[in-house]
C-alpha positions as CSV (number, residue, x, y, z in Angstrom):
1,M,49.5,83.4,80.1
2,V,49.7,83.4,76.3
3,E,51.1,86.7,74.9
4,P,50.2,88.1,71.5
5,P,52.8,88.0,68.7
6,G,55.3,90.8,68.7
7,H,53.8,92.6,65.6
8,I,50.3,92.5,67.2
9,T,51.6,93.8,70.5
10,E,53.2,96.8,68.6
11,R,50.0,97.5,66.7
12,L,47.9,97.5,69.9
13,R,50.5,99.8,71.6
14,R,50.1,102.3,68.8
15,L,46.3,102.1,68.9
16,R,46.3,102.6,72.6
17,E,48.4,105.7,72.2
18,I,45.7,107.1,69.9
19,M,43.1,106.1,72.5
20,R,45.1,107.9,75.3
21,R,45.3,111.1,73.2
22,R,41.5,111.0,72.6
23,N,40.8,110.2,76.2
24,L,39.1,106.9,75.3
25,S,38.6,104.0,77.7
26,A,38.0,101.5,74.9
27,F,37.9,101.2,71.1
28,L,35.4,99.1,69.3
29,V,36.7,97.4,66.1
30,T,33.9,96.3,63.7
31,D,35.7,96.4,60.4
32,P,36.8,92.8,59.7
33,V,40.0,94.0,58.1
34,D,41.1,96.0,61.1
35,Q,40.0,93.2,63.4
36,F,42.4,90.9,61.6
37,Y,45.2,93.6,61.7
38,L,44.8,94.1,65.4
39,T,44.1,90.6,66.6
40,G,44.9,88.1,63.8
41,F,41.3,86.8,64.0
42,D,39.8,86.4,60.5
43,G,36.4,84.9,61.2
44,E,33.5,86.3,59.3
45,D,31.5,87.3,62.4
46,G,33.1,89.3,65.2
47,A,34.0,92.5,66.9
48,A,36.9,93.4,69.2
49,L,36.7,95.8,72.2
50,I,40.2,97.0,73.0
51,S,40.9,98.6,76.4
52,A,44.1,99.8,78.0
53,R,45.0,96.4,79.2
54,Q,42.7,93.8,77.5
55,V,41.4,92.7,74.1
56,H,37.9,91.3,74.2
57,L,37.1,89.3,71.1
58,M,33.4,88.6,70.4
59,T,32.1,86.1,67.8
60,D,29.5,83.4,67.5
61,S,29.7,79.6,67.9
62,R,30.8,79.1,64.2
63,F,34.1,80.7,64.9
64,D,34.7,79.5,68.5
65,E,37.7,77.3,67.5
66,V,39.0,79.9,65.0
67,A,39.2,82.5,67.8
68,D,41.2,80.0,69.9
69,R,43.5,79.3,67.0
70,D,44.0,82.9,65.8
71,A,44.0,84.9,69.1
72,P,44.4,82.6,72.1
73,W,45.7,85.5,74.2
74,A,42.4,87.5,73.8
75,N,39.4,87.3,76.1
76,K,37.0,85.3,73.9
77,I,33.3,85.9,74.2
78,V,31.0,83.6,72.3
79,R,27.8,85.5,72.0
80,R,24.4,83.9,72.0
81,G,22.3,86.9,71.0
82,G,23.0,89.7,68.6
83,L,26.4,91.4,68.3
84,T,25.2,94.8,69.3
85,E,23.6,93.4,72.4
86,A,26.8,91.5,73.3
87,V,28.9,94.7,72.9
88,G,26.4,96.7,75.0
89,K,26.6,94.2,77.8
90,L,30.4,94.2,77.8
91,L,30.5,98.0,77.8
92,N,28.1,98.0,80.8
93,R,30.1,95.3,82.6
94,R,33.4,97.1,82.1
95,R,31.8,100.5,83.0
96,V,33.2,102.1,79.8
97,R,32.3,105.8,79.5
98,R,34.0,106.8,76.3
99,V,34.4,104.3,73.5
100,G,35.8,105.0,70.0
101,V,33.8,103.5,67.2
102,Q,34.5,103.1,63.5
103,S,31.8,105.3,62.2
104,S,32.4,104.3,58.6
105,H,31.8,100.7,59.5
106,I,28.8,100.8,61.7
107,S,25.3,101.5,60.5
108,M,23.1,104.2,61.9
109,H,20.7,101.5,63.2
110,D,23.5,99.7,65.0
111,A,24.9,102.9,66.4
112,T,21.4,103.8,67.7
113,E,21.0,100.3,69.2
114,L,24.4,100.5,70.8
115,R,23.7,103.8,72.5
116,R,20.5,102.3,73.8
117,V,22.1,99.2,75.4
118,A,25.5,100.7,76.3
119,G,24.5,102.0,79.7
120,G,25.5,105.6,79.2
121,A,28.8,105.0,77.3
122,R,29.5,107.8,75.0
123,L,30.3,106.8,71.4
124,V,33.1,108.8,69.9
125,A,33.4,108.6,66.0
126,M,36.9,107.5,65.0
127,P,36.5,106.8,61.2
128,G,40.2,106.7,60.4
129,A,42.0,105.4,63.5
130,P,43.2,101.9,62.3
131,D,43.6,103.3,58.8
132,E,46.4,105.5,59.9
133,L,48.1,102.6,61.7
134,R,47.9,100.5,58.5
135,L,49.4,103.3,56.4
136,C,53.0,102.2,56.9
137,K,53.6,98.4,56.8
138,D,55.8,96.6,59.3
139,A,58.3,93.9,58.4
140,T,55.7,91.1,58.7
141,E,53.4,92.9,56.3
142,V,56.0,93.7,53.8
143,A,57.2,90.1,53.8
144,T,53.7,88.8,53.2
145,I,53.1,91.3,50.3
146,R,56.3,90.1,48.7
147,R,54.9,86.6,48.8
148,A,51.7,87.8,47.2
149,I,53.6,89.5,44.5
150,D,55.8,86.5,43.9
151,I,52.8,84.2,43.4
152,A,51.1,86.7,41.1
153,Q,54.2,87.0,39.0
154,K,54.8,83.3,38.7
155,A,51.1,82.7,37.8
156,F,51.3,85.4,35.1
157,I,54.4,83.9,33.5
158,A,52.8,80.4,33.4
159,T,49.5,81.8,32.0
160,K,51.2,83.9,29.4
161,R,52.9,80.9,27.9
162,R,49.4,79.3,27.4
163,I,47.8,82.3,25.6
164,K,47.0,81.4,22.0
165,I,44.7,82.5,19.2
166,G,41.1,81.7,19.9
167,L,41.2,81.9,23.7
168,T,38.6,84.2,25.3
169,E,39.2,86.9,27.9
170,R,37.1,84.8,30.3
171,R,39.3,81.7,29.8
172,I,42.6,83.6,30.3
173,A,41.2,85.2,33.5
174,A,40.1,81.8,34.8
175,D,43.5,80.3,34.0
176,L,45.4,83.0,35.8
177,E,43.2,82.8,38.9
178,H,43.5,79.0,39.0
179,E,47.3,79.3,38.6
180,M,47.5,81.8,41.6
181,R,45.5,79.4,43.7
182,R,47.7,76.5,42.6
183,L,50.8,78.4,43.7
184,G,49.4,79.1,47.2
185,A,47.2,82.2,47.0
186,D,44.1,82.3,49.2
187,A,42.3,84.0,46.3
188,A,42.6,86.7,43.7
189,S,43.0,90.2,45.2
190,F,40.0,91.3,43.0
191,P,38.2,90.0,39.9
192,T,40.9,89.6,37.3
193,I,40.8,92.0,34.3
194,V,41.6,90.6,30.9
195,A,40.7,93.0,28.1
196,I,41.5,92.2,24.4
197,G,41.8,94.9,21.8
198,P,39.3,97.7,22.0
199,N,38.1,96.4,25.4
200,G,41.5,97.6,26.8
201,S,40.1,101.2,26.7
202,L,37.9,100.3,29.6
203,P,40.1,100.7,32.8
204,H,37.9,98.2,34.7
205,A,36.8,95.9,31.8
206,R,35.1,92.7,32.7
207,P,36.4,89.6,30.9
208,G,34.0,88.4,28.3
209,D,33.9,86.4,25.1
210,R,36.2,88.5,22.9
211,R,38.8,86.2,21.5
212,V,42.6,86.5,21.0
213,E,43.6,87.2,17.4
214,R,46.9,87.8,15.7
215,G,47.9,91.3,16.5
216,S,45.7,91.5,19.6
217,A,46.8,93.7,22.5
218,I,45.8,92.1,25.8
219,L,45.6,94.2,29.0
220,I,45.8,92.0,32.1
221,D,45.3,93.4,35.6
222,W,45.5,90.9,38.4
223,G,46.8,90.2,41.9
224,A,47.1,87.4,44.5
225,R,45.8,87.6,48.1
226,V,48.1,85.7,50.5
227,S,47.5,85.6,54.3
228,G,45.1,88.5,53.9
229,Y,47.5,90.8,51.9
230,C,47.2,91.8,48.3
231,S,49.3,92.3,45.3
232,D,48.2,94.3,42.2
233,L,49.9,94.3,38.8
234,T,49.1,95.2,35.2
235,R,50.8,94.3,32.0
236,V,49.9,94.5,28.3
237,V,51.0,91.7,26.0
238,F,50.9,91.7,22.2
239,V,50.1,88.6,20.1
240,A,52.7,88.2,17.3
241,R,53.0,91.9,16.5
242,I,52.6,95.3,18.1
243,P,49.9,97.6,16.7
244,P,51.8,100.7,15.8
245,R,49.5,103.2,17.6
246,L,49.5,101.2,20.8
247,G,53.3,100.6,20.5
248,K,53.7,104.4,20.6
249,V,51.4,104.7,23.6
250,Y,53.2,101.9,25.4
251,Q,56.5,103.7,25.3
252,V,54.9,106.9,26.6
253,V,53.2,105.1,29.5
254,L,56.4,103.2,30.4
255,D,58.4,106.3,30.4
256,A,55.8,108.1,32.6
257,Q,55.9,105.2,35.0
258,L,59.7,105.0,35.2
259,R,59.9,108.8,35.8
260,A,57.3,108.7,38.5
261,I,59.0,105.8,40.4
262,Q,62.3,107.7,40.2
263,A,60.6,110.7,41.9
264,I,59.4,108.7,44.9
265,R,61.2,109.3,48.2
266,P,60.2,110.1,51.8
267,Q,58.5,113.5,52.4
268,V,57.7,113.9,48.7
269,R,54.0,114.7,48.2
270,A,51.8,112.2,46.3
271,D,50.3,114.8,44.0
272,R,53.8,115.8,42.9
273,V,54.7,112.3,41.8
274,D,51.4,112.0,40.1
275,A,52.2,115.2,38.2
276,V,55.5,113.7,37.0
277,A,53.7,110.9,35.2
278,R,50.8,113.1,34.0
279,R,53.2,115.7,32.6
280,R,54.9,113.1,30.4
281,I,51.6,111.7,29.1
282,T,50.1,115.2,28.5
283,R,53.1,116.4,26.5
284,A,52.7,113.3,24.3
285,G,49.2,114.4,23.6
286,Y,47.3,111.9,25.7
287,G,46.6,113.9,28.8
288,K,42.8,113.6,28.4
289,R,43.1,109.8,28.1
290,F,44.7,109.4,31.5
291,G,41.7,109.9,33.8
292,H,42.5,108.0,37.0
293,G,45.1,108.6,39.7
294,L,48.6,107.3,39.5
295,G,48.2,104.7,42.2
296,H,46.8,103.6,45.5
297,G,47.9,102.0,48.7
298,L,48.1,98.2,49.0
299,G,47.8,95.9,52.0
300,L,44.9,94.1,53.6
301,K,42.7,96.0,51.1
302,V,43.6,96.2,47.5
303,H,42.7,99.9,47.6
304,E,43.8,101.8,50.7
305,Q,45.8,104.7,51.8
306,P,47.9,106.4,50.6
307,R,46.1,107.7,47.5
308,V,48.5,108.8,44.8
309,S,46.7,111.3,42.6
310,R,46.6,114.9,41.6
311,L,44.3,115.5,44.6
312,S,46.4,113.8,47.3
313,K,48.6,116.0,49.6
314,A,49.9,113.0,51.5
315,K,53.6,112.8,52.1
316,F,55.4,109.5,51.5
317,Q,56.8,107.8,54.5
318,P,59.1,104.7,54.8
319,G,57.0,101.6,55.0
320,M,54.2,102.8,52.6
321,V,53.4,100.3,49.9
322,F,51.4,101.4,46.9
323,T,50.9,100.9,43.1
324,V,52.3,103.1,40.3
325,E,50.0,102.6,37.3
326,P,49.7,105.3,34.7
327,G,47.5,104.5,31.8
328,V,46.3,105.8,28.4
329,Y,42.9,104.6,27.0
330,L,41.9,105.1,23.4
331,P,38.2,104.3,22.7
332,G,37.8,101.9,19.8
333,V,41.5,101.1,19.8
334,G,42.6,99.8,23.2
335,G,44.5,100.8,26.3
336,V,47.9,100.6,27.9
337,R,48.4,100.5,31.7
338,I,51.6,99.4,33.3
339,E,51.4,98.7,37.1
340,D,54.0,97.8,39.7
341,D,54.0,97.7,43.5
342,V,56.5,99.8,45.3
343,L,57.8,100.2,48.9
344,V,59.0,103.6,50.2
345,T,62.3,103.1,52.0
346,P,64.4,105.5,54.2
347,E,66.6,106.1,51.2
348,G,64.0,106.3,48.4
349,V,61.9,103.5,46.9
350,E,62.1,99.8,46.1
351,V,60.1,98.3,43.3
352,L,58.8,95.1,44.8
353,S,57.5,93.6,41.5
354,T,60.1,92.4,39.0
355,L,58.3,91.3,35.8
356,G,59.8,92.6,32.6
357,K,58.0,95.4,30.9
358,G,60.1,96.5,27.9
359,L,58.0,96.8,24.8
360,Q,59.6,93.9,22.9
361,E,59.5,91.7,26.0
362,M,55.7,91.9,25.9
363,V,55.3,90.3,22.5
364,L,54.1,86.6,22.6
C-alpha cells in the first residue's frame, strides 16, 4: 500500500488530533489551499473527507490522473454528479455522525444541500482548523518559500538592470513577471505593483502608463509562487538621483523596519513589534501616513496568519513566516515601502530575503 509523504502524514496527524478533541468522526476540506496542504492534490475541482484512518479524495474526470499523481495513497472518488451529492453519499455510506466543515469556504446553499443529503450527519462549523495547522511552517514549506524568494530576487535584479527612461509601469511589471516565470516560478504571487512617482502613494497601485523619468522614484512590490508557496517583497528604486523628500522618508522607513525585525522573537506579541516600527515613523512626523499593518503571514496564500498589526495579539512561534513592510505614503509626492520575508526561529528571527536596501544601493 502506498503511504503518504512524511510531511503529509504529520499534517494529517495534527488535524486528527483536532478532530479527536472536537469529537468529530470526519472533517470535510473544501478550500483548495487546505486540500493541497493536507493531500498534495492541486486540481481545481475537489474535496477531501478525512476520517480517523482514511482520506477520501473527490474530484471529477478532468482531474482523475492528477489525483493518481498527487495523492496515490488516498481513496479516489471520481464523481459523476455534483460535489455536494457525492459528499452526502459518502457521509451516508461511512455513517458519519459529526463532520467538521470549513464554514468560511462553504456557501449557505451548499451547507443546506449537504444537510439534506447527508443522512443525519451533524455539520460542525470549523472555520479556522487548517489555518492553525498552517500557522507554523514545516521544513518542507520553509525550503519551498526560500526557493520562491530566491526566484523573486533574481528576477528583480535582472529587471532592475533593464529599467530605463521612457518605460511604463505596465512594461516593467510585465518584464518582472516574465522573468520570474523564466526562472521557474509557477506564477506571480499576486498582480505585480509598479508605481512611479506620485503613484507610489497608493499602497496597492495598479501599473499603468506613467513613464520613467530622470529623478523618478519607483515602488515595486512583487513575489513569485513556487510549488504553491508565495514570496512577497517590496523595494523602491531611484532613477539617477534621489528626490530629497523621499530620501528622508526612505531612511525613516528603513530604520523602522530594521528596528522591528530586531524585536522579533518567540512569544513576543505581534502588536508590540508593529508598535516598534510605528513609533519610529510617528516620531519622524509621518505617523498618519503609515496606515496599514506592519506585515502578514506568508505561505500557500500571500496573505495569511499571523497578522502583524496594532490589533494583533498573536504571539510569535518558531516556524512562522511573515512579511515586515512598514511604509509611508505622501499624496502627490510618492511612497516608500520596504518589505522583507522573515522566519521566526527558536533563537529569534532569520531574514529570508537578502536583497540590498541601503539608500544609495537603490539608485539606478
